[in-house]
A tleap script that builds the chain and sets N, CA, C and O, in Angstrom:
source leaprc.protein.ff14SB
mol = sequence {
  NMET SER ASP LEU ASP LYS ASN ILE GLU ASP
  ILE GLN PRO ILE SER ASP ASN ALA VAL SER
  ASP LEU TYR GLU ASP TRP PHE LEU ASP TYR
  ALA SER TYR VAL ILE LEU GLU ARG ALA ILE
  PRO SER ILE ASP ASP GLY PHE LYS PRO VAL
  GLN ARG ARG ILE LEU HIE SER MET ASN MET
  CILE
}
set mol.1.N position { 51.684 51.236 234.036 }
set mol.1.CA position { 51.837 52.400 233.186 }
set mol.1.C position { 52.788 53.375 233.876 }
set mol.1.O position { 52.635 53.673 235.061 }
set mol.2.N position { 53.746 53.854 233.141 }
set mol.2.CA position { 54.739 54.757 233.725 }
set mol.2.C position { 54.200 56.186 233.775 }
set mol.2.O position { 53.157 56.499 233.202 }
set mol.3.N position { 54.939 57.038 234.475 }
set mol.3.CA position { 54.544 58.446 234.576 }
set mol.3.C position { 54.596 59.131 233.212 }
set mol.3.O position { 53.777 60.002 232.922 }
set mol.4.N position { 55.553 58.738 232.381 }
set mol.4.CA position { 55.673 59.337 231.052 }
set mol.4.C position { 54.447 59.031 230.204 }
set mol.4.O position { 53.942 59.905 229.500 }
set mol.5.N position { 53.964 57.789 230.268 }
set mol.5.CA position { 52.769 57.422 229.509 }
set mol.5.C position { 51.550 58.208 229.982 }
set mol.5.O position { 50.715 58.603 229.168 }
set mol.6.N position { 51.442 58.436 231.281 }
set mol.6.CA position { 50.318 59.213 231.814 }
set mol.6.C position { 50.394 60.662 231.334 }
set mol.6.O position { 49.373 61.262 230.999 }
set mol.7.N position { 51.600 61.221 231.300 }
set mol.7.CA position { 51.768 62.599 230.843 }
set mol.7.C position { 51.447 62.741 229.363 }
set mol.7.O position { 50.872 63.746 228.945 }
set mol.8.N position { 51.813 61.749 228.572 }
set mol.8.CA position { 51.544 61.792 227.135 }
set mol.8.C position { 50.044 61.743 226.876 }
set mol.8.O position { 49.558 62.403 225.958 }
set mol.9.N position { 49.306 60.975 227.666 }
set mol.9.CA position { 47.858 60.887 227.495 }
set mol.9.C position { 47.168 62.202 227.856 }
set mol.9.O position { 46.100 62.500 227.321 }
set mol.10.N position { 47.757 62.989 228.750 }
set mol.10.CA position { 47.154 64.249 229.189 }
set mol.10.C position { 47.355 65.389 228.194 }
set mol.10.O position { 46.693 66.420 228.310 }
set mol.11.N position { 48.241 65.233 227.231 }
set mol.11.CA position { 48.527 66.298 226.268 }
set mol.11.C position { 47.344 66.451 225.318 }
set mol.11.O position { 46.866 65.475 224.740 }
set mol.12.N position { 46.880 67.692 225.165 }
set mol.12.CA position { 45.757 67.991 224.283 }
set mol.12.C position { 46.292 68.474 222.929 }
set mol.12.O position { 47.323 69.144 222.883 }
set mol.13.N position { 45.613 68.148 221.841 }
set mol.13.CA position { 46.062 68.649 220.531 }
set mol.13.C position { 45.862 70.163 220.434 }
set mol.13.O position { 44.974 70.726 221.073 }
set mol.14.N position { 46.689 70.797 219.638 }
set mol.14.CA position { 46.610 72.241 219.432 }
set mol.14.C position { 45.523 72.535 218.406 }
set mol.14.O position { 45.436 71.873 217.372 }
set mol.15.N position { 44.714 73.512 218.696 }
set mol.15.CA position { 43.613 73.875 217.811 }
set mol.15.C position { 44.079 74.896 216.775 }
set mol.15.O position { 44.784 75.846 217.115 }
set mol.16.N position { 43.689 74.707 215.519 }
set mol.16.CA position { 44.013 75.662 214.458 }
set mol.16.C position { 43.203 76.947 214.588 }
set mol.16.O position { 43.664 78.011 214.174 }
set mol.17.N position { 42.038 76.864 215.140 }
set mol.17.CA position { 41.176 78.038 215.259 }
set mol.17.C position { 41.784 79.090 216.170 }
set mol.17.O position { 41.616 80.284 215.924 }
set mol.18.N position { 42.475 78.681 217.202 }
set mol.18.CA position { 43.051 79.650 218.132 }
set mol.18.C position { 44.095 80.516 217.424 }
set mol.18.O position { 44.167 81.720 217.671 }
set mol.19.N position { 44.892 79.922 216.560 }
set mol.19.CA position { 45.922 80.677 215.848 }
set mol.19.C position { 45.283 81.671 214.881 }
set mol.19.O position { 45.723 82.818 214.795 }
set mol.20.N position { 44.275 81.255 214.170 }
set mol.20.CA position { 43.624 82.174 213.233 }
set mol.20.C position { 42.935 83.311 213.979 }
set mol.20.O position { 42.903 84.440 213.490 }
set mol.21.N position { 42.387 83.026 215.152 }
set mol.21.CA position { 41.776 84.095 215.950 }
set mol.21.C position { 42.821 85.090 216.420 }
set mol.21.O position { 42.560 86.293 216.456 }
set mol.22.N position { 44.002 84.602 216.782 }
set mol.22.CA position { 45.072 85.502 217.209 }
set mol.22.C position { 45.496 86.421 216.070 }
set mol.22.O position { 45.664 87.624 216.267 }
set mol.23.N position { 45.666 85.854 214.885 }
set mol.23.CA position { 46.052 86.682 213.740 }
set mol.23.C position { 44.975 87.713 213.421 }
set mol.23.O position { 45.284 88.848 213.056 }
set mol.24.N position { 43.718 87.320 213.559 }
set mol.24.CA position { 42.631 88.264 213.295 }
set mol.24.C position { 42.682 89.423 214.289 }
set mol.24.O position { 42.526 90.581 213.900 }
set mol.25.N position { 42.899 89.117 215.561 }
set mol.25.CA position { 42.992 90.171 216.578 }
set mol.25.C position { 44.199 91.061 216.327 }
set mol.25.O position { 44.096 92.284 216.427 }
set mol.26.N position { 45.347 90.461 216.000 }
set mol.26.CA position { 46.556 91.247 215.746 }
set mol.26.C position { 46.362 92.157 214.538 }
set mol.26.O position { 46.777 93.316 214.551 }
set mol.27.N position { 45.730 91.627 213.500 }
set mol.27.CA position { 45.514 92.432 212.302 }
set mol.27.C position { 44.592 93.609 212.596 }
set mol.27.O position { 44.853 94.725 212.148 }
set mol.28.N position { 43.521 93.371 213.342 }
set mol.28.CA position { 42.598 94.459 213.669 }
set mol.28.C position { 43.282 95.525 214.514 }
set mol.28.O position { 43.043 96.716 214.316 }
set mol.29.N position { 44.131 95.111 215.456 }
set mol.29.CA position { 44.877 96.082 216.263 }
set mol.29.C position { 45.815 96.908 215.388 }
set mol.29.O position { 45.886 98.129 215.527 }
set mol.30.N position { 46.535 96.238 214.485 }
set mol.30.CA position { 47.475 96.944 213.616 }
set mol.30.C position { 46.740 97.876 212.653 }
set mol.30.O position { 47.169 99.008 212.434 }
set mol.31.N position { 45.639 97.402 212.082 }
set mol.31.CA position { 44.883 98.225 211.134 }
set mol.31.C position { 44.333 99.473 211.817 }
set mol.31.O position { 44.363 100.562 211.243 }
set mol.32.N position { 43.836 99.318 213.033 }
set mol.32.CA position { 43.318 100.497 213.731 }
set mol.32.C position { 44.448 101.448 214.094 }
set mol.32.O position { 44.254 102.663 214.083 }
set mol.33.N position { 45.640 100.914 214.419 }
set mol.33.CA position { 46.797 101.773 214.692 }
set mol.33.C position { 47.163 102.580 213.446 }
set mol.33.O position { 47.398 103.785 213.532 }
set mol.34.N position { 47.212 101.919 212.296 }
set mol.34.CA position { 47.590 102.602 211.059 }
set mol.34.C position { 46.586 103.698 210.730 }
set mol.34.O position { 46.968 104.801 210.340 }
set mol.35.N position { 45.316 103.395 210.886 }
set mol.35.CA position { 44.297 104.394 210.568 }
set mol.35.C position { 44.388 105.582 211.515 }
set mol.35.O position { 44.351 106.731 211.074 }
set mol.36.N position { 44.506 105.317 212.802 }
set mol.36.CA position { 44.479 106.405 213.779 }
set mol.36.C position { 45.781 107.193 213.845 }
set mol.36.O position { 45.752 108.413 214.011 }
set mol.37.N position { 46.919 106.521 213.721 }
set mol.37.CA position { 48.199 107.185 213.943 }
set mol.37.C position { 48.884 107.672 212.670 }
set mol.37.O position { 49.669 108.618 212.720 }
set mol.38.N position { 48.599 107.040 211.525 }
set mol.38.CA position { 49.340 107.395 210.314 }
set mol.38.C position { 48.486 107.973 209.206 }
set mol.38.O position { 48.958 108.827 208.456 }
set mol.39.N position { 47.247 107.536 209.078 }
set mol.39.CA position { 46.446 107.937 207.919 }
set mol.39.C position { 45.609 109.183 208.164 }
set mol.39.O position { 45.270 109.897 207.220 }
set mol.40.N position { 45.275 109.447 209.410 }
set mol.40.CA position { 44.439 110.610 209.726 }
set mol.40.C position { 45.335 111.762 210.157 }
set mol.40.O position { 46.192 111.578 211.021 }
set mol.41.N position { 45.159 112.937 209.580 }
set mol.41.CA position { 45.991 114.088 209.973 }
set mol.41.C position { 45.786 114.466 211.438 }
set mol.41.O position { 44.723 114.233 212.012 }
set mol.42.N position { 46.811 115.043 212.020 }
set mol.42.CA position { 46.772 115.470 213.414 }
set mol.42.C position { 45.861 116.682 213.578 }
set mol.42.O position { 45.724 117.490 212.659 }
set mol.43.N position { 45.251 116.803 214.725 }
set mol.43.CA position { 44.386 117.954 215.011 }
set mol.43.C position { 45.234 119.211 215.200 }
set mol.43.O position { 44.800 120.313 214.861 }
set mol.44.N position { 46.443 119.044 215.742 }
set mol.44.CA position { 47.294 120.194 216.066 }
set mol.44.C position { 47.682 121.012 214.835 }
set mol.44.O position { 47.472 122.224 214.801 }
set mol.45.N position { 48.250 120.343 213.820 }
set mol.45.CA position { 48.754 121.093 212.668 }
set mol.45.C position { 48.158 120.657 211.329 }
set mol.45.O position { 48.426 121.290 210.308 }
set mol.46.N position { 47.368 119.603 211.313 }
set mol.46.CA position { 46.734 119.158 210.078 }
set mol.46.C position { 47.614 118.300 209.196 }
set mol.46.O position { 47.224 117.960 208.079 }
set mol.47.N position { 48.812 117.937 209.683 }
set mol.47.CA position { 49.724 117.107 208.896 }
set mol.47.C position { 49.707 115.669 209.377 }
set mol.47.O position { 49.472 115.384 210.551 }
set mol.48.N position { 49.964 114.768 208.430 }
set mol.48.CA position { 50.202 113.374 208.763 }
set mol.48.C position { 51.660 113.253 209.188 }
set mol.48.O position { 52.463 114.126 208.859 }
set mol.49.N position { 52.028 112.186 209.915 }
set mol.49.CA position { 53.423 112.040 210.341 }
set mol.49.C position { 54.422 112.047 209.186 }
set mol.49.O position { 55.502 112.622 209.318 }
set mol.50.N position { 54.087 111.427 208.065 }
set mol.50.CA position { 55.019 111.399 206.937 }
set mol.50.C position { 55.196 112.797 206.354 }
set mol.50.O position { 56.296 113.154 205.931 }
set mol.51.N position { 54.138 113.585 206.325 }
set mol.51.CA position { 54.254 114.957 205.827 }
set mol.51.C position { 55.120 115.798 206.768 }
set mol.51.O position { 55.892 116.646 206.320 }
set mol.52.N position { 54.985 115.557 208.062 }
set mol.52.CA position { 55.791 116.279 209.042 }
set mol.52.C position { 57.272 115.945 208.876 }
set mol.52.O position { 58.122 116.828 208.987 }
set mol.53.N position { 57.586 114.668 208.609 }
set mol.53.CA position { 58.984 114.270 208.382 }
set mol.53.C position { 59.541 114.915 207.122 }
set mol.53.O position { 60.694 115.344 207.109 }
set mol.54.N position { 58.746 114.990 206.067 }
set mol.54.CA position { 59.200 115.611 204.817 }
set mol.54.C position { 59.494 117.089 205.036 }
set mol.54.O position { 60.527 117.588 204.591 }
set mol.55.N position { 58.598 117.787 205.714 }
set mol.55.CA position { 58.819 119.212 205.979 }
set mol.55.C position { 60.058 119.433 206.841 }
set mol.55.O position { 60.808 120.383 206.620 }
set mol.56.N position { 60.271 118.565 207.813 }
set mol.56.CA position { 61.454 118.689 208.670 }
set mol.56.C position { 62.734 118.478 207.863 }
set mol.56.O position { 63.704 119.219 208.027 }
set mol.57.N position { 62.736 117.466 206.991 }
set mol.57.CA position { 63.940 117.218 206.186 }
set mol.57.C position { 64.165 118.340 205.171 }
set mol.57.O position { 65.311 118.676 204.874 }
set mol.58.N position { 63.098 118.919 204.638 }
set mol.58.CA position { 63.254 120.044 203.711 }
set mol.58.C position { 63.792 121.268 204.444 }
set mol.58.O position { 64.547 122.051 203.868 }
set mol.59.N position { 63.418 121.438 205.684 }
set mol.59.CA position { 63.900 122.556 206.488 }
set mol.59.C position { 65.393 122.403 206.786 }
set mol.59.O position { 66.109 123.397 206.912 }
set mol.60.N position { 65.861 121.149 206.900 }
set mol.60.CA position { 67.272 120.891 207.200 }
set mol.60.C position { 68.158 121.165 205.982 }
set mol.60.O position { 69.356 121.401 206.143 }
set mol.61.N position { 67.601 121.139 204.771 }
set mol.61.CA position { 68.394 121.334 203.546 }
set mol.61.C position { 68.832 122.744 203.399 }
set mol.61.O position { 69.507 123.083 202.427 }
savepdb mol mol.pdb
quit
């Protein structure tokens, strides 16, 4: 048996569950970011980031 055949036998199949778990973790991280950083108003001025951008652009006009 050659070295290549031994290496091929050592290769493990890729699990589908690992990929779905990664997507679940990524989604939860992104969802919590959106809730904390974009959807909840800031304590400092009470505005959301999008509202702050609108006010800034209106001030520039």
